[in-house]
DRENKOLSE-471104 format. One line per 5 residues: number of its first residue (from 1); their letters; for each residue x, y, z of C-alpha. Coordinates in steps of 0.1 Angstrom, whole numbers. Layout:
BEGIN
NUM = A = X Y Z  ...
//
This chain:
BEGIN
1 = MDGQE = -244 -328 556  -280 -337 556  -300 -348 523  -320 -314 521  -284 -292 524
6 = VDVTT = -270 -313 492  -301 -306 472  -300 -268 477  -267 -269 469  -274 -287 439
11 = VLIVV = -304 -266 426  -282 -235 432  -253 -245 410  -277 -257 386  -293 -225 386
16 = GLVVL = -258 -206 384  -247 -224 356  -279 -219 335  -274 -180 344  -242 -181 334
21 = AVVLG = -249 -199 302  -276 -173 292  -254 -142 303  -228 -158 279  -250 -163 251
26 = LAFRG = -261 -129 251  -226 -115 249  -214 -136 222  -244 -127 202  -236 -92 204
31 = TEPQR = -261 -61 195  -285 -58 175  -266 -38 147  -239 -62 149  -259 -94 142
36 = LRRAW = -278 -75 116  -243 -67 100  -232 -100 103  -265 -112 85  -255 -87 55
41 = FRSTP = -221 -100 52  -240 -139 50  -264 -126 29  -242 -110 -3  -215 -132 -22
46 = LPRLQ = -194 -99 -26  -157 -101 -9  -155 -86 25  -146 -52 14  -169 -47 -15
51 = AEELL = -194 -59 9  -188 -29 37  -182 -6 11  -219 -12 -3  -233 -14 29
56 = ARHLM = -217 17 39  -233 35 7  -264 20 18  -263 33 47  -255 69 38
61 = ALKGR = -286 70 12  -310 54 35  -296 83 62  -303 110 35  -339 94 28
66 = FPGRS = -350 88 64  -329 108 91  -329 102 124  -338 67 127  -316 40 144
71 = EAWYL = -286 19 130  -309 -12 135  -338 4 117  -315 10 89  -299 -23 84
76 = KKILS = -332 -38 87  -344 -17 59  -312 -27 36  -318 -68 46  -355 -66 38
81 = DLKRD = -347 -45 4  -324 -71 -4  -346 -96 2  -375 -83 -14  -352 -75 -48
86 = RR = -342 -111 -48  -379 -123 -53
//
């Protein structure tokens, strides 16, 4: 092997590791609704079961007022309202 082959191999390995890290990072982060749900549970002091029930009630109310939106939209609205109400 000459020096140039080692450099190309090293570059390919580094690029492969970076791509792997990015893919794993995205996979573990989850979807946008999953991330927003986790944000909801972090922002409420309620026990998990009560927080889930409250979130379900909020979602049902918003779906009645604003039909046809995405789940992420409803969750963003809930978090936004929570932040606004805490001011």
